[in-house]
N, C-alpha and C positions, 0 to 999 in steps of 0.2 A: 504493500500500500504506500509505503514511504517513497519507494522508487517511482511509483506512478505519479505522485505529487511533484517530485523533483523533475521528472520528464515533462510533465504538463507545464511547469514554470519555464523550462528551457524552450519548449515549443512556443509558448506565448511570447517570449523574448525574440525568438527567431522570426516568427510570422509577423509580429508587430513591427519589428525593425525593417523587414523586407517591404512590408506594405507601406510604411511611412517613407522609406527611401524611394520606392517606386513612384508613389504619388508626388513626392517632391520633385522628381526628375521630369515630370510632364510639364508641358507648356502652360496648361490650365488645370492644376490639380483639383480634385474633388476634396473640399475642405472636410467633409464628414468622414471620408475614408482616411484622410490624413490624421484626424483626431482619433479615429478608431485605432489606427496603427500605433499612435503614441500612447493611447490608453492601454493597449495590449502589452506594449513594451514596458511601460511603467508598472503595470500589475505583475508581470513576470519578474521584474527586478525586485519588487516588494516581496513577493512570495519567496523568492530565493534568499533575500537578505534576512527574512524573519527566522530562518533556520540557523543563522550564524550567531553564536553567543557573543555577548559583549566581552571585551578584553578584561575589564575589571572584574566581571562576574566569575570568569574562569580562574583568575588569580585568587579571589576570595575563597572559592570552593577548594582549591588546592591547599590553602593555608588552614582551612577548617579541618580537612582530613589529616593534615600533618599534626595539628594540635591534639586531635582525638587519639592518635596512636601513641 
């Protein structure tokens, strides 16, 4: 299940980026498709970054486990 969510995030980033770049390269881009592409790109980046723990949190957890031992 976790791999499915990760792959979905990567697919959102890839499809959103390609859609946004393609629409931007046209002489008269469709603004709605450009916004959709940017939304998909940003949502994929958000979902991917949610799984990365903050630096401070991992250091605090390491210190707590060292103190308990």
